[in-house]
C-alpha positions in Angstrom: 0.0 0.0 0.0 1.3 3.5 -0.9 1.1 6.2 1.6 0.8 9.9 1.1 4.0 11.8 2.0 3.8 14.9 4.1 6.0 17.8 3.2 6.6 20.2 6.1 6.5 23.4 4.0 6.3 25.5 7.1 9.7 24.2 8.3 11.1 24.7 4.8 9.9 28.3 4.7 11.1 28.9 8.2 14.6 27.8 7.2 14.6 30.1 4.2 13.3 33.1 6.4 16.1 32.5 8.9 18.7 32.3 6.1 17.4 35.5 4.5 17.5 37.4 7.9 21.1 36.0 8.4 22.2 37.2 5.0 20.8 40.7 5.7 22.5 40.8 9.0 25.8 39.8 7.4 25.3 42.4 4.7 24.7 45.1 7.2 27.8 44.0 9.2 29.8 44.2 5.9 28.8 47.8 5.3 29.5 49.2 8.8 26.3 48.1 10.4 23.9 50.3 8.4 22.5 51.1 4.9 21.0 54.5 4.2 18.6 55.2 1.2 17.4 58.6 2.3 19.5 60.6 4.7 17.1 62.2 7.3 20.0 64.1 8.8 20.8 66.0 5.6 17.4 67.4 4.5 16.1 64.1 3.4 18.8 63.7 0.7 18.0 60.6 -1.5 21.2 58.5 -1.9 19.6 55.6 -3.6 16.2 54.6 -4.8 14.5 53.5 -1.5 12.6 50.3 -1.2 8.9 50.5 -0.6 7.5 47.6 1.3 4.1 46.4 2.5 3.7 46.1 6.3 0.7 45.0 8.2 0.2 47.2 11.3 -2.7 47.6 13.8 -4.5 49.8 11.2 -4.1 47.3 8.5 -1.7 47.0 5.6 0.2 50.0 4.3 3.1 50.8 2.0 6.2 52.3 3.7 9.3 53.9 2.3 12.5 52.6 4.0 15.0 55.4 4.7 17.5 53.4 6.6 18.2 49.9 8.1 20.8 49.2 10.7 22.0 46.8 13.4 21.3 47.8 17.0 22.8 45.3 19.5 22.6 42.6 16.8 18.9 43.3 16.0 17.8 44.8 12.7 16.1 48.1 13.0 14.3 50.2 10.4 13.6 53.9 9.8 10.4 53.8 7.7 7.8 56.3 6.6 4.2 55.9 5.4 4.3 56.2 1.6 1.1 58.2 1.3 1.3 60.7 4.0 5.0 60.6 5.1 4.5 60.0 8.8 7.2 58.0 10.6 6.1 54.3 11.1 7.2 52.2 14.0 8.1 48.7 12.8 9.2 46.2 15.4 10.8 43.3 13.6 10.5 40.1 15.7 13.2 37.9 14.4 12.1 37.7 10.8 9.6 39.8 8.9 8.2 39.7 5.5 10.2 42.7 4.5 13.6 41.0 5.1 14.0 39.5 1.6 13.2 42.9 0.0 15.7 44.9 2.0 18.4 42.1 1.8 18.0 42.0 -2.0 18.4 45.7 -2.3 21.5 45.9 -0.1 23.1 43.0 -2.1 22.0 44.5 -5.3 23.9 47.8 -4.5 26.9 45.8 -3.4 27.0 43.9 -6.8 26.9 47.3 -8.6 29.8 48.6 -6.6 27.7 51.4 -5.0 28.5 50.6 -1.4 31.5 51.4 0.8 32.5 54.6 -1.1 32.5 53.1 -4.6 30.3 55.1 -7.0 
């Protein structure tokens, strides 16, 4: 008799999410612990085209513009603003969030293009 196999997709996805979070952490470490798309300390100067990501907050889903991502005591922190109104949005990442792959991809893409660490 043949039995149905069970694939634990949750475990597979969890493994991928952890790998993505680790890669983002390593990319940030490699670039001095932070990456800035929009410099809020210099009249919101746009250094790079910022990622816009979907987050699900208490008021529901919204698009936010990421200005900066950095490491704070080993944890990933974000500076994010509502894409529609420009208000600062408080996002508290708990371990892994759905935005990790998007941010990680953007940091790696700039690295591959030679646009990080003073290379223009």
